[in-house]
N, CA and C atoms of all chains as a GROMACS GRO file, in nm:
protein
  612
    1MET      N    1  -0.355  -2.384  -0.480
    1MET     CA    2  -0.324  -2.270  -0.522
    1MET      C    3  -0.235  -2.139  -0.567
    2THR      N    4  -0.334  -2.119  -0.653
    2THR     CA    5  -0.213  -2.066  -0.804
    2THR      C    6  -0.208  -1.931  -0.767
    3THR      N    7  -0.085  -1.871  -0.718
    3THR     CA    8  -0.091  -1.732  -0.694
    3THR      C    9  -0.051  -1.628  -0.839
    4THR      N   10  -0.154  -1.617  -0.857
    4THR     CA   11  -0.116  -1.466  -1.045
    4THR      C   12  -0.087  -1.324  -0.960
    5THR      N   13  -0.084  -1.249  -1.027
    5THR     CA   14  -0.004  -1.080  -0.966
    5THR      C   15  -0.070  -1.028  -1.058
    6LEU      N   16  -0.146  -0.908  -0.999
    6LEU     CA   17  -0.206  -0.822  -1.084
    6LEU      C   18  -0.131  -0.732  -1.048
    7THR      N   19  -0.128  -0.666  -1.193
    7THR     CA   20  -0.028  -0.557  -1.255
    7THR      C   21  -0.128  -0.378  -1.291
    8ARG      N   22  -0.059  -0.322  -1.342
    8ARG     CA   23  -0.103  -0.222  -1.414
    8ARG      C   24  -0.244  -0.207  -1.499
    9ALA      N   25  -0.185  -0.358  -1.564
    9ALA     CA   26  -0.260  -0.390  -1.700
    9ALA      C   27  -0.418  -0.422  -1.650
   10ASP      N   28  -0.358  -0.501  -1.571
   10ASP     CA   29  -0.529  -0.493  -1.480
   10ASP      C   30  -0.635  -0.420  -1.403
   11LEU      N   31  -0.555  -0.340  -1.324
   11LEU     CA   32  -0.576  -0.239  -1.241
   11LEU      C   33  -0.664  -0.125  -1.349
   12THR      N   34  -0.604  -0.122  -1.504
   12THR     CA   35  -0.604  -0.061  -1.632
   12THR      C   36  -0.816  -0.138  -1.694
   13GLU      N   37  -0.807  -0.205  -1.658
   13GLU     CA   38  -0.908  -0.270  -1.706
   13GLU      C   39  -1.046  -0.208  -1.654
   14ALA      N   40  -0.983  -0.265  -1.485
   14ALA     CA   41  -1.077  -0.227  -1.389
   14ALA      C   42  -1.145  -0.140  -1.420
   15VAL      N   43  -1.065  -0.017  -1.437
   15VAL     CA   44  -1.122   0.114  -1.442
   15VAL      C   45  -1.206   0.142  -1.561
   16PHE      N   46  -1.143   0.094  -1.679
   16PHE     CA   47  -1.216   0.091  -1.776
   16PHE      C   48  -1.351   0.025  -1.805
   17GLN      N   49  -1.361  -0.075  -1.751
   17GLN     CA   50  -1.500  -0.157  -1.690
   17GLN      C   51  -1.548  -0.040  -1.574
   18ALA      N   52  -1.527   0.036  -1.532
   18ALA     CA   53  -1.604   0.093  -1.421
   18ALA      C   54  -1.640   0.220  -1.463
   19VAL      N   55  -1.566   0.302  -1.543
   19VAL     CA   56  -1.659   0.397  -1.538
   19VAL      C   57  -1.611   0.471  -1.736
   20GLY      N   58  -1.681   0.545  -1.791
   20GLY     CA   59  -1.677   0.590  -1.976
   20GLY      C   60  -1.525   0.595  -1.989
   21LEU      N   61  -1.456   0.567  -2.012
   21LEU     CA   62  -1.316   0.684  -1.959
   21LEU      C   63  -1.241   0.539  -2.120
   22SER      N   64  -1.131   0.580  -2.206
   22SER     CA   65  -1.149   0.483  -2.338
   22SER      C   66  -0.985   0.404  -2.232
   23ARG      N   67  -0.998   0.313  -2.322
   23ARG     CA   68  -0.840   0.209  -2.275
   23ARG      C   69  -0.700   0.274  -2.260
   24ASN      N   70  -0.729   0.391  -2.319
   24ASN     CA   71  -0.609   0.496  -2.267
   24ASN      C   72  -0.558   0.548  -2.195
   25GLU      N   73  -0.697   0.625  -2.148
   25GLU     CA   74  -0.719   0.749  -2.034
   25GLU      C   75  -0.691   0.656  -1.950
   26SER      N   76  -0.768   0.545  -1.968
   26SER     CA   77  -0.801   0.403  -1.806
   26SER      C   78  -0.665   0.435  -1.762
   27ALA      N   79  -0.577   0.369  -1.882
   27ALA     CA   80  -0.383   0.387  -1.852
   27ALA      C   81  -0.369   0.469  -1.781
   28GLN      N   82  -0.352   0.544  -1.806
   28GLN     CA   83  -0.298   0.713  -1.786
   28GLN      C   84  -0.348   0.761  -1.664
   29MET      N   85  -0.509   0.700  -1.640
   29MET     CA   86  -0.564   0.695  -1.502
   29MET      C   87  -0.464   0.702  -1.368
   30VAL      N   88  -0.485   0.577  -1.391
   30VAL     CA   89  -0.404   0.447  -1.293
   30VAL      C   90  -0.258   0.523  -1.283
   31GLU      N   91  -0.166   0.568  -1.382
   31GLU     CA   92  -0.012   0.579  -1.437
   31GLU      C   93  -0.040   0.704  -1.291
   32ASP      N   94  -0.123   0.811  -1.303
   32ASP     CA   95  -0.163   0.964  -1.254
   32ASP      C   96  -0.157   0.873  -1.146
   33ILE      N   97  -0.255   0.806  -1.088
   33ILE     CA   98  -0.263   0.802  -0.922
   33ILE      C   99  -0.182   0.725  -0.854
   34LEU      N  100  -0.117   0.669  -0.936
   34LEU     CA  101   0.065   0.633  -0.894
   34LEU      C  102   0.145   0.731  -0.838
   35GLU      N  103   0.147   0.781  -0.921
   35GLU     CA  104   0.241   0.926  -0.965
   35GLU      C  105   0.196   1.013  -0.823
   36GLU      N  106   0.050   1.052  -0.834
   36GLU     CA  107   0.008   1.143  -0.719
   36GLU      C  108   0.069   1.076  -0.562
   37LEU      N  109   0.047   0.952  -0.559
   37LEU     CA  110   0.059   0.930  -0.420
   37LEU      C  111   0.256   0.909  -0.381
   38CYS      N  112   0.352   0.884  -0.492
   38CYS     CA  113   0.406   0.884  -0.561
   38CYS      C  114   0.511   1.021  -0.492
   39ALA      N  115   0.462   1.066  -0.530
   39ALA     CA  116   0.499   1.268  -0.499
   39ALA      C  117   0.502   1.342  -0.437
   40ALA      N  118   0.360   1.248  -0.354
   40ALA     CA  119   0.315   1.319  -0.198
   40ALA      C  120   0.382   1.246  -0.082
   41LEU      N  121   0.465   1.134  -0.093
   41LEU     CA  122   0.547   1.086  -0.066
   41LEU      C  123   0.677   1.133  -0.083
   42ALA      N  124   0.732   1.140  -0.126
   42ALA     CA  125   0.834   1.154  -0.225
   42ALA      C  126   0.849   1.315  -0.104
   43ARG      N  127   0.735   1.385  -0.083
   43ARG     CA  128   0.714   1.486  -0.028
   43ARG      C  129   0.750   1.562   0.129
   44GLY      N  130   0.782   1.346   0.159
   44GLY     CA  131   0.696   1.330   0.300
   44GLY      C  132   0.636   1.346   0.369
   45GLU      N  133   0.500   1.378   0.251
   45GLU     CA  134   0.375   1.385   0.353
   45GLU      C  135   0.337   1.223   0.405
   46THR      N  136   0.249   1.177   0.485
   46THR     CA  137   0.146   1.090   0.520
   46THR      C  138   0.061   1.035   0.431
   47VAL      N  139   0.073   0.986   0.369
   47VAL     CA  140  -0.085   0.928   0.231
   47VAL      C  141  -0.179   0.790   0.304
   48LYS      N  142  -0.300   0.912   0.336
   48LYS     CA  143  -0.444   0.778   0.446
   48LYS      C  144  -0.504   0.740   0.334
   49LEU      N  145  -0.552   0.595   0.301
   49LEU     CA  146  -0.638   0.592   0.208
   49LEU      C  147  -0.773   0.520   0.338
   50SER      N  148  -0.905   0.583   0.307
   50SER     CA  149  -0.935   0.479   0.436
   50SER      C  150  -1.006   0.374   0.403
   51SER      N  151  -1.000   0.300   0.477
   51SER     CA  152  -1.072   0.144   0.487
   51SER      C  153  -0.964   0.054   0.388
   52PHE      N  154  -0.826   0.107   0.372
   52PHE     CA  155  -0.710   0.050   0.271
   52PHE      C  156  -0.617   0.066   0.375
   53GLY      N  157  -0.542   0.166   0.375
   53GLY     CA  158  -0.435   0.161   0.514
   53GLY      C  159  -0.389   0.366   0.461
   54THR      N  160  -0.266   0.324   0.560
   54THR     CA  161  -0.156   0.466   0.580
   54THR      C  162  -0.001   0.389   0.516
   55PHE      N  163  -0.033   0.520   0.436
   55PHE     CA  164   0.192   0.480   0.431
   55PHE      C  165   0.231   0.619   0.486
   56ALA      N  166   0.330   0.614   0.537
   56ALA     CA  167   0.422   0.680   0.592
   56ALA      C  168   0.567   0.695   0.565
   57VAL      N  169   0.599   0.814   0.561
   57VAL     CA  170   0.754   0.771   0.520
   57VAL      C  171   0.799   0.820   0.685
   58ARG      N  172   0.904   0.746   0.693
   58ARG     CA  173   0.996   0.703   0.805
   58ARG      C  174   1.175   0.749   0.819
   59GLN      N  175   1.217   0.821   0.888
   59GLN     CA  176   1.335   0.890   0.928
   59GLN      C  177   1.449   0.800   0.957
   60LYS      N  178   1.501   0.714   0.876
   60LYS     CA  179   1.559   0.631   1.013
   60LYS      C  180   1.766   0.725   1.004
   61SER      N  181   1.787   0.702   1.113
   61SER     CA  182   1.898   0.746   1.166
   61SER      C  183   2.090   0.687   1.054
   62GLN      N  184   2.165   0.672   1.084
   62GLN     CA  185   2.263   0.633   1.015
   62GLN      C  186   2.286   0.494   1.119
   63ARG      N  187   2.354   0.410   1.112
   63ARG     CA  188   2.400   0.324   1.184
   63ARG      C  189   2.470   0.218   1.104
   64MET      N  190   2.555   0.087   1.214
   64MET     CA  191   2.672   0.010   1.152
   64MET      C  192   2.603  -0.083   1.090
   65GLY      N  193   2.646  -0.134   1.006
   65GLY     CA  194   2.531  -0.246   0.947
   65GLY      C  195   2.705  -0.306   0.908
   66ARG      N  196   2.690  -0.436   0.880
   66ARG     CA  197   2.850  -0.538   0.858
   66ARG      C  198   2.790  -0.607   0.672
   67ASN      N  199   2.901  -0.562   0.596
   67ASN     CA  200   2.898  -0.642   0.485
   67ASN      C  201   2.895  -0.773   0.503
   68PRO      N  202   2.803  -0.843   0.471
   68PRO     CA  203   2.770  -0.980   0.527
   68PRO      C  204   2.850  -1.122   0.438
   69LYS      N  205   2.952  -1.061   0.369
   69LYS     CA  206   3.048  -1.148   0.252
   69LYS      C  207   3.203  -1.086   0.347
   70THR      N  208   3.223  -1.006   0.364
   70THR     CA  209   3.342  -0.990   0.435
   70THR      C  210   3.386  -0.998   0.572
   71GLY      N  211   3.283  -0.898   0.652
   71GLY     CA  212   3.207  -0.939   0.780
   71GLY      C  213   3.276  -0.777   0.836
   72ASP      N  214   3.308  -0.685   0.713
   72ASP     CA  215   3.403  -0.573   0.762
   72ASP      C  216   3.261  -0.491   0.742
   73GLU      N  217   3.299  -0.348   0.885
   73GLU     CA  218   3.180  -0.269   0.944
   73GLU      C  219   3.179  -0.179   0.842
   74VAL      N  220   3.014  -0.155   0.804
   74VAL     CA  221   2.998  -0.029   0.707
   74VAL      C  222   2.911   0.054   0.748
   75PRO      N  223   2.974   0.217   0.719
   75PRO     CA  224   2.807   0.288   0.790
   75PRO      C  225   2.691   0.286   0.719
   76ILE      N  226   2.528   0.259   0.739
   76ILE     CA  227   2.422   0.264   0.658
   76ILE      C  228   2.399   0.406   0.662
   77ALA      N  229   2.434   0.452   0.591
   77ALA     CA  230   2.369   0.635   0.563
   77ALA      C  231   2.202   0.666   0.613
   78PRO      N  232   2.232   0.781   0.664
   78PRO     CA  233   2.077   0.793   0.758
   78PRO      C  234   1.941   0.784   0.605
   79ARG      N  235   1.832   0.733   0.615
   79ARG     CA  236   1.758   0.772   0.510
   79ARG      C  237   1.576   0.752   0.530
   80ARG      N  238   1.556   0.770   0.439
   80ARG     CA  239   1.412   0.793   0.464
   80ARG      C  240   1.303   0.601   0.400
   81VAL      N  241   1.223   0.596   0.465
   81VAL     CA  242   1.160   0.488   0.415
   81VAL      C  243   0.987   0.457   0.417
   82LEU      N  244   1.017   0.410   0.371
   82LEU     CA  245   0.805   0.382   0.348
   82LEU      C  246   0.735   0.309   0.445
   83VAL      N  247   0.695   0.315   0.512
   83VAL     CA  248   0.609   0.167   0.556
   83VAL      C  249   0.448   0.172   0.518
   84PHE      N  250   0.382   0.094   0.554
   84PHE     CA  251   0.251   0.048   0.453
   84PHE      C  252   0.194  -0.007   0.620
   85ARG      N  253   0.063   0.057   0.696
   85ARG     CA  254   0.006   0.024   0.794
   85ARG      C  255  -0.085  -0.013   0.747
   86PRO      N  256  -0.169  -0.129   0.696
   86PRO     CA  257  -0.276  -0.202   0.638
   86PRO      C  258  -0.393  -0.074   0.770
   87SER      N  259  -0.520  -0.103   0.689
   87SER     CA  260  -0.637  -0.087   0.826
   87SER      C  261  -0.684  -0.191   0.862
   88HIS      N  262  -0.765  -0.169   0.950
   88HIS     CA  263  -0.840  -0.243   1.009
   88HIS      C  264  -0.912  -0.331   0.869
   89VAL      N  265  -0.977  -0.265   0.815
   89VAL     CA  266  -1.087  -0.331   0.702
   89VAL      C  267  -0.979  -0.404   0.620
   90LEU      N  268  -0.891  -0.394   0.589
   90LEU     CA  269  -0.803  -0.473   0.445
   90LEU      C  270  -0.765  -0.569   0.527
   91LYS      N  271  -0.755  -0.580   0.664
   91LYS     CA  272  -0.699  -0.718   0.797
   91LYS      C  273  -0.770  -0.759   0.762
   92ALA      N  274  -0.936  -0.774   0.766
   92ALA     CA  275  -1.050  -0.834   0.820
   92ALA      C  276  -1.084  -0.885   0.664
   93VAL      N  277  -1.048  -0.775   0.560
   93VAL     CA  278  -1.105  -0.875   0.443
   93VAL      C  279  -0.992  -0.993   0.355
   94ILE      N  280  -0.910  -0.927   0.423
   94ILE     CA  281  -0.800  -1.036   0.386
   94ILE      C  282  -0.804  -1.192   0.468
   95ASN      N  283  -0.838  -1.159   0.569
   95ASN     CA  284  -0.878  -1.291   0.637
   95ASN      C  285  -1.066  -1.365   0.654
   96GLY      N  286  -1.086  -1.302   0.564
   96GLY     CA  287  -1.243  -1.374   0.512
   96GLY      C  288  -1.291  -1.351   0.628
   97GLN      N  289  -1.303  -1.218   0.643
   97GLN     CA  290  -1.398  -1.182   0.763
   97GLN      C  291  -1.471  -1.058   0.718
   98THR      N  292  -1.577  -0.989   0.770
   98THR     CA  293  -1.659  -0.871   0.737
   98THR      C  294  -1.610  -0.764   0.819
   99PRO      N  295  -1.575  -0.680   0.784
   99PRO     CA  296  -1.479  -0.556   0.890
   99PRO      C  297  -1.594  -0.570   0.982
  100ASP      N  298  -1.507  -0.526   1.112
  100ASP     CA  299  -1.616  -0.493   1.206
  100ASP      C  300  -1.595  -0.281   1.223
  101PRO      N  301  -1.754  -0.302   1.172
  101PRO     CA  302  -1.838  -0.164   1.235
  101PRO      C  303  -1.733  -0.091   1.313
  102GLU      N  304  -1.718  -0.163   1.461
  102GLU     CA  305  -1.679  -0.092   1.571
  102GLU      C  306  -1.581  -0.008   1.506
  103LEU      N  307  -1.467  -0.083   1.465
  103LEU     CA  308  -1.356   0.010   1.448
  103LEU      C  309  -1.359   0.101   1.356
  104GLY      N  310  -1.480   0.122   1.289
  104GLY     CA  311  -1.487   0.235   1.205
  104GLY      C  312  -1.362   0.209   1.106
  105GLU      N  313  -1.385   0.301   1.017
  105GLU     CA  314  -1.299   0.316   0.879
  105GLU      C  315  -1.125   0.294   0.881
  106GLY      N  316  -1.070   0.294   1.036
  106GLY     CA  317  -0.924   0.272   1.071
  106GLY      C  318  -0.878   0.375   0.957
  107ASP      N  319  -0.757   0.413   0.985
  107ASP     CA  320  -0.694   0.476   0.887
  107ASP      C  321  -0.576   0.389   0.783
  108MET      N  322  -0.142   1.277   0.257
  108MET     CA  323  -0.237   1.315   0.214
  108MET      C  324  -0.354   1.222   0.219
  109ILE      N  325  -0.449   1.263   0.195
  109ILE     CA  326  -0.552   1.136   0.227
  109ILE      C  327  -0.781   1.157   0.097
  110LYS      N  328  -0.761   1.070   0.101
  110LYS     CA  329  -0.849   1.006  -0.021
  110LYS      C  330  -0.905   1.068  -0.096
  111SER      N  331  -0.970   1.238  -0.011
  111SER     CA  332  -1.082   1.308  -0.075
  111SER      C  333  -0.916   1.427  -0.119
  112GLU      N  334  -0.808   1.409  -0.090
  112GLU     CA  335  -0.747   1.556  -0.177
  112GLU      C  336  -0.692   1.465  -0.276
  113LEU      N  337  -0.656   1.302  -0.293
  113LEU     CA  338  -0.597   1.266  -0.399
  113LEU      C  339  -0.651   1.296  -0.501
  114VAL      N  340  -0.810   1.245  -0.465
  114VAL     CA  341  -0.890   1.277  -0.560
  114VAL      C  342  -0.970   1.397  -0.631
  115ALA      N  343  -0.898   1.492  -0.526
  115ALA     CA  344  -0.907   1.624  -0.597
  115ALA      C  345  -0.804   1.638  -0.669
  116ARG      N  346  -0.658   1.644  -0.623
  116ARG     CA  347  -0.551   1.642  -0.753
  116ARG      C  348  -0.628   1.624  -0.865
  117LEU      N  349  -0.639   1.479  -0.888
  117LEU     CA  350  -0.666   1.408  -1.030
  117LEU      C  351  -0.783   1.506  -1.015
  118THR      N  352  -0.833   1.531  -1.015
  118THR     CA  353  -0.952   1.618  -1.062
  118THR      C  354  -0.909   1.705  -1.209
  119ALA      N  355  -0.797   1.736  -1.098
  119ALA     CA  356  -0.731   1.889  -1.166
  119ALA      C  357  -0.650   1.852  -1.246
  120ARG      N  358  -0.655   1.712  -1.251
  120ARG     CA  359  -0.591   1.691  -1.392
  120ARG      C  360  -0.680   1.600  -1.524
  121TYR      N  361  -0.753   1.668  -1.454
  121TYR     CA  362  -0.878   1.560  -1.566
  121TYR      C  363  -1.035   1.646  -1.578
  122PRO      N  364  -1.007   1.800  -1.662
  122PRO     CA  365  -1.117   1.922  -1.566
  122PRO      C  366  -1.244   1.821  -1.684
  123HIS      N  367  -1.216   1.763  -1.781
  123HIS     CA  368  -1.354   1.686  -1.858
  123HIS      C  369  -1.400   1.602  -1.746
  124LEU      N  370  -1.388   1.569  -1.635
  124LEU     CA  371  -1.430   1.398  -1.544
  124LEU      C  372  -1.460   1.491  -1.405
  125TYR      N  373  -1.585   1.479  -1.416
  125TYR     CA  374  -1.680   1.490  -1.265
  125TYR      C  375  -1.590   1.408  -1.169
  126HIS      N  376  -1.628   1.455  -1.023
  126HIS     CA  377  -1.565   1.481  -0.938
  126HIS      C  378  -1.585   1.358  -0.881
  127ARG      N  379  -1.705   1.297  -0.887
  127ARG     CA  380  -1.761   1.188  -0.854
  127ARG      C  381  -1.698   1.066  -0.880
  128ASP      N  382  -1.693   1.069  -1.059
  128ASP     CA  383  -1.647   0.969  -1.131
  128ASP      C  384  -1.489   0.905  -1.087
  129VAL      N  385  -1.404   1.004  -1.036
  129VAL     CA  386  -1.301   1.020  -1.047
  129VAL      C  387  -1.239   0.962  -0.877
  130GLU      N  388  -1.359   0.923  -0.791
  130GLU     CA  389  -1.322   0.933  -0.651
  130GLU      C  390  -1.406   0.754  -0.700
  131ARG      N  391  -1.459   0.692  -0.776
  131ARG     CA  392  -1.504   0.617  -0.837
  131ARG      C  393  -1.390   0.512  -0.888
  132ILE      N  394  -1.363   0.567  -0.980
  132ILE     CA  395  -1.168   0.562  -1.021
  132ILE      C  396  -1.111   0.488  -0.919
  133VAL      N  397  -1.092   0.593  -0.804
  133VAL     CA  398  -0.985   0.501  -0.703
  133VAL      C  399  -1.049   0.412  -0.617
  134SER      N  400  -1.154   0.439  -0.561
  134SER     CA  401  -1.201   0.343  -0.508
  134SER      C  402  -1.172   0.196  -0.615
  135THR      N  403  -1.186   0.214  -0.752
  135THR     CA  404  -1.194   0.101  -0.774
  135THR      C  405  -1.043   0.021  -0.775
  136VAL      N  406  -0.952   0.092  -0.786
  136VAL     CA  407  -0.831   0.052  -0.782
  136VAL      C  408  -0.799  -0.004  -0.665
  137LEU      N  409  -0.840   0.078  -0.549
  137LEU     CA  410  -0.842   0.002  -0.430
  137LEU      C  411  -0.921  -0.147  -0.410
  138ASP      N  412  -1.028  -0.143  -0.453
  138ASP     CA  413  -1.087  -0.277  -0.437
  138ASP      C  414  -1.048  -0.377  -0.518
  139GLN      N  415  -0.947  -0.352  -0.593
  139GLN     CA  416  -0.914  -0.454  -0.741
  139GLN      C  417  -0.775  -0.480  -0.629
  140ILE      N  418  -0.737  -0.358  -0.578
  140ILE     CA  419  -0.567  -0.463  -0.499
  140ILE      C  420  -0.681  -0.512  -0.347
  141THR      N  421  -0.753  -0.471  -0.302
  141THR     CA  422  -0.738  -0.557  -0.180
  141THR      C  423  -0.881  -0.655  -0.193
  142LYS      N  424  -0.897  -0.696  -0.370
  142LYS     CA  425  -1.023  -0.797  -0.362
  142LYS      C  426  -0.912  -0.938  -0.402
  143ALA      N  427  -0.789  -0.861  -0.493
  143ALA     CA  428  -0.659  -0.990  -0.570
  143ALA      C  429  -0.601  -0.989  -0.405
  144LEU      N  430  -0.608  -0.932  -0.311
  144LEU     CA  431  -0.511  -0.982  -0.172
  144LEU      C  432  -0.571  -1.074  -0.147
  145ALA      N  433  -0.711  -1.088  -0.125
  145ALA     CA  434  -0.789  -1.125  -0.073
  145ALA      C  435  -0.740  -1.260  -0.137
  146GLU      N  436  -0.770  -1.301  -0.226
  146GLU     CA  437  -0.781  -1.443  -0.262
  146GLU      C  438  -0.642  -1.487  -0.306
  147GLY      N  439  -0.525  -1.369  -0.196
  147GLY     CA  440  -0.379  -1.424  -0.191
  147GLY      C  441  -0.290  -1.469  -0.318
  148HIS      N  442  -0.355  -1.337  -0.407
  148HIS     CA  443  -0.261  -1.257  -0.531
  148HIS      C  444  -0.137  -1.132  -0.474
  149ARG      N  445  -0.048  -1.163  -0.541
  149ARG     CA  446  -0.004  -1.085  -0.536
  149ARG      C  447  -0.003  -0.933  -0.614
  150VAL      N  448   0.035  -0.833  -0.584
  150VAL     CA  449   0.011  -0.715  -0.637
  150VAL      C  450   0.096  -0.614  -0.679
  151GLU      N  451   0.200  -0.574  -0.808
  151GLU     CA  452   0.297  -0.564  -0.858
  151GLU      C  453   0.268  -0.438  -0.943
  152LEU      N  454   0.349  -0.319  -0.880
  152LEU     CA  455   0.310  -0.181  -0.953
  152LEU      C  456   0.470  -0.088  -0.954
  153ARG      N  457   0.523  -0.188  -1.046
  153ARG     CA  458   0.672  -0.156  -1.043
  153ARG      C  459   0.638   0.034  -1.052
  154GLY      N  460   0.770   0.058  -0.980
  154GLY     CA  461   0.818   0.185  -0.952
  154GLY      C  462   0.733   0.231  -0.820
  155PHE      N  463   0.633   0.193  -0.832
  155PHE     CA  464   0.577   0.191  -0.653
  155PHE      C  465   0.618   0.094  -0.548
  156GLY      N  466   0.560  -0.024  -0.599
  156GLY     CA  467   0.617  -0.156  -0.489
  156GLY      C  468   0.508  -0.246  -0.479
  157ALA      N  469   0.540  -0.332  -0.398
  157ALA     CA  470   0.454  -0.528  -0.443
  157ALA      C  471   0.377  -0.470  -0.295
  158PHE      N  472   0.217  -0.554  -0.328
  158PHE     CA  473   0.133  -0.586  -0.200
  158PHE      C  474   0.153  -0.763  -0.187
  159SER      N  475   0.205  -0.806  -0.092
  159SER     CA  476   0.139  -0.938  -0.107
  159SER      C  477   0.111  -0.986   0.033
  160VAL      N  478   0.026  -1.150   0.059
  160VAL     CA  479  -0.010  -1.154   0.167
  160VAL      C  480   0.090  -1.254   0.245
  161LYS      N  481   0.070  -1.204   0.385
  161LYS     CA  482   0.198  -1.312   0.437
  161LYS      C  483   0.055  -1.412   0.550
  162VAL      N  484   0.179  -1.515   0.500
  162VAL     CA  485   0.035  -1.620   0.681
  162VAL      C  486   0.175  -1.649   0.784
  163ARG      N  487   0.050  -1.594   0.859
  163ARG     CA  488   0.133  -1.614   1.011
  163ARG      C  489   0.091  -1.762   1.029
  164PRO      N  490   0.172  -1.854   1.112
  164PRO     CA  491   0.091  -1.935   1.104
  164PRO      C  492   0.032  -1.913   1.276
  165ALA      N  493  -0.099  -1.999   1.286
  165ALA     CA  494  -0.159  -2.027   1.422
  165ALA      C  495   0.023  -2.096   1.477
  166ARG      N  496   0.002  -2.048   1.676
  166ARG     CA  497   0.067  -2.024   1.737
  166ARG      C  498  -0.020  -2.022   1.884
  167MET      N  499   0.044  -2.065   1.938
  167MET     CA  500  -0.012  -2.028   2.157
  167MET      C  501   0.052  -1.893   2.225
  168GLY      N  502  -0.020  -1.856   2.236
  168GLY     CA  503  -0.016  -1.698   2.274
  168GLY      C  504  -0.026  -1.697   2.458
  169ARG      N  505  -0.027  -1.666   2.486
  169ARG     CA  506  -0.092  -1.540   2.656
  169ARG      C  507  -0.172  -1.498   2.639
  170ASN      N  508  -0.218  -1.463   2.812
  170ASN     CA  509  -0.268  -1.339   2.777
  170ASN      C  510  -0.239  -1.301   2.874
  171PRO      N  511  -0.162  -1.178   2.868
  171PRO     CA  512  -0.064  -1.110   2.920
  171PRO      C  513  -0.125  -1.065   3.035
  172ARG      N  514  -0.263  -1.056   3.088
  172ARG     CA  515  -0.274  -1.009   3.205
  172ARG      C  516  -0.272  -1.121   3.314
  173THR      N  517  -0.340  -1.313   3.279
  173THR     CA  518  -0.373  -1.367   3.406
  173THR      C  519  -0.236  -1.478   3.323
  174GLY      N  520  -0.174  -1.449   3.201
  174GLY     CA  521  -0.038  -1.572   3.224
  174GLY      C  522  -0.123  -1.693   3.094
  175GLU      N  523  -0.260  -1.673   3.144
  175GLU     CA  524  -0.297  -1.863   3.063
  175GLU      C  525  -0.273  -1.881   2.889
  176PRO      N  526  -0.237  -1.968   2.884
  176PRO     CA  527  -0.188  -1.981   2.749
  176PRO      C  528  -0.319  -1.996   2.668
  177VAL      N  529  -0.346  -1.913   2.554
  177VAL     CA  530  -0.468  -1.889   2.436
  177VAL      C  531  -0.369  -1.941   2.281
  178SER      N  532  -0.475  -1.985   2.207
  178SER     CA  533  -0.418  -2.060   2.114
  178SER      C  534  -0.505  -1.949   2.022
  179VAL      N  535  -0.366  -1.911   1.916
  179VAL     CA  536  -0.414  -1.807   1.804
  179VAL      C  537  -0.417  -1.855   1.728
  180ASP      N  538  -0.572  -1.861   1.625
  180ASP     CA  539  -0.518  -1.914   1.471
  180ASP      C  540  -0.431  -1.867   1.376
  181GLU      N  541  -0.419  -1.854   1.278
  181GLU     CA  542  -0.362  -1.881   1.165
  181GLU      C  543  -0.412  -1.746   1.115
  182LYS      N  544  -0.362  -1.620   1.029
  182LYS     CA  545  -0.344  -1.487   1.022
  182LYS      C  546  -0.266  -1.464   0.886
  183ARG      N  547  -0.353  -1.384   0.840
  183ARG     CA  548  -0.304  -1.357   0.699
  183ARG      C  549  -0.278  -1.204   0.741
  184ALA      N  550  -0.149  -1.114   0.640
  184ALA     CA  551  -0.120  -0.975   0.673
  184ALA      C  552  -0.091  -0.975   0.557
  185PRO      N  553  -0.143  -0.815   0.487
  185PRO     CA  554  -0.115  -0.735   0.399
  185PRO      C  555   0.058  -0.733   0.425
  186PHE      N  556   0.121  -0.732   0.319
  186PHE     CA  557   0.226  -0.656   0.344
  186PHE      C  558   0.238  -0.544   0.211
  187PHE      N  559   0.352  -0.491   0.213
  187PHE     CA  560   0.398  -0.384   0.120
  187PHE      C  561   0.504  -0.388   0.074
  188ARG      N  562   0.566  -0.369  -0.016
  188ARG     CA  563   0.717  -0.370  -0.018
  188ARG      C  564   0.748  -0.258  -0.126
  189THR      N  565   0.818  -0.136  -0.083
  189THR     CA  566   0.894  -0.042  -0.159
  189THR      C  567   0.929  -0.101  -0.282
  190GLY      N  568   0.918   0.028  -0.429
  190GLY     CA  569   1.000  -0.073  -0.565
  190GLY      C  570   1.124   0.034  -0.495
  191LYS      N  571   1.164  -0.008  -0.570
  191LYS     CA  572   1.330   0.035  -0.618
  191LYS      C  573   1.294   0.195  -0.640
  192GLU      N  574   1.199   0.237  -0.756
  192GLU     CA  575   1.221   0.372  -0.794
  192GLU      C  576   1.150   0.484  -0.673
  193LEU      N  577   1.051   0.434  -0.641
  193LEU     CA  578   1.025   0.495  -0.485
  193LEU      C  579   1.095   0.547  -0.418
  194ARG      N  580   1.150   0.386  -0.376
  194ARG     CA  581   1.245   0.426  -0.243
  194ARG      C  582   1.373   0.566  -0.268
  195GLU      N  583   1.410   0.527  -0.411
  195GLU     CA  584   1.482   0.602  -0.463
  195GLU      C  585   1.448   0.741  -0.455
  196ARG      N  586   1.326   0.796  -0.494
  196ARG     CA  587   1.247   0.911  -0.486
  196ARG      C  588   1.238   0.974  -0.350
  197LEU      N  589   1.275   0.884  -0.266
  197LEU     CA  590   1.242   0.949  -0.060
  197LEU      C  591   1.321   1.018  -0.076
  198ASN      N  592   1.456   0.963  -0.074
  198ASN     CA  593   1.610   0.970  -0.063
  198ASN      C  594   1.707   1.019  -0.167
  199ILE      N  595   1.619   1.120  -0.289
  199ILE     CA  596   1.669   1.226  -0.334
  199ILE      C  597   1.770   1.349  -0.292
  200ASN      N  598   1.675   1.360  -0.208
  200ASN     CA  599   1.821   1.479  -0.183
  200ASN      C  600   1.940   1.459  -0.046
  201GLY      N  601   1.969   1.298  -0.093
  201GLY     CA  602   2.108   1.276  -0.017
  201GLY      C  603   2.021   1.191   0.146
  202SER      N  604   2.046   1.266   0.235
  202SER     CA  605   2.077   1.189   0.359
  202SER      C  606   1.926   1.255   0.406
  203GLY      N  607   1.805   1.252   0.301
  203GLY     CA  608   1.666   1.305   0.306
  203GLY      C  609   1.635   1.399   0.404
  204SER      N  610   1.523   1.452   0.496
  204SER     CA  611   1.526   1.604   0.553
  204SER      C  612   1.582   1.636   0.668
   0.00000   0.00000   0.00000
């Protein structure tokens, strides 16, 4: 199986094909979608995209880590991390199944 | 933020577009990502993050109620890794909120 990577350019092309926007506007739109997602997450909001998944910001408290090279103990500062929980629909599609309607759209 | 709020925010940025066109664009983007992952591809969006598919090998599991061994088939799971820029943006105020 050859693994190709989908990038902004591919998304731009798909948007361009889907609606009557110019290529430039399509590229800008893809950029703006990502920017709105990033901005909401930076505000600490949870982003729920039904039938795709949920992006949530999680607060991590300080803990002790170790420098793997020297073995020194170093504190890892408290920080916010992003977690993605795929929806049932996305998981099903990736496994080549039809999404189970019983589970609804998922979150 | 949910999908409809995302669409509303974008519609405000593009006053010349109809709400339903923006809805279609957002769905197109998500569908493209889903499709690529279903085909086993990676999706890399610099500044945001990268989606990939992890293969969980088949294994012997156990029915936790009866203790009976059951075989669990190979599974594919979508995986998201936050991009560098977004990771930094989440922590812009140093220690987080």
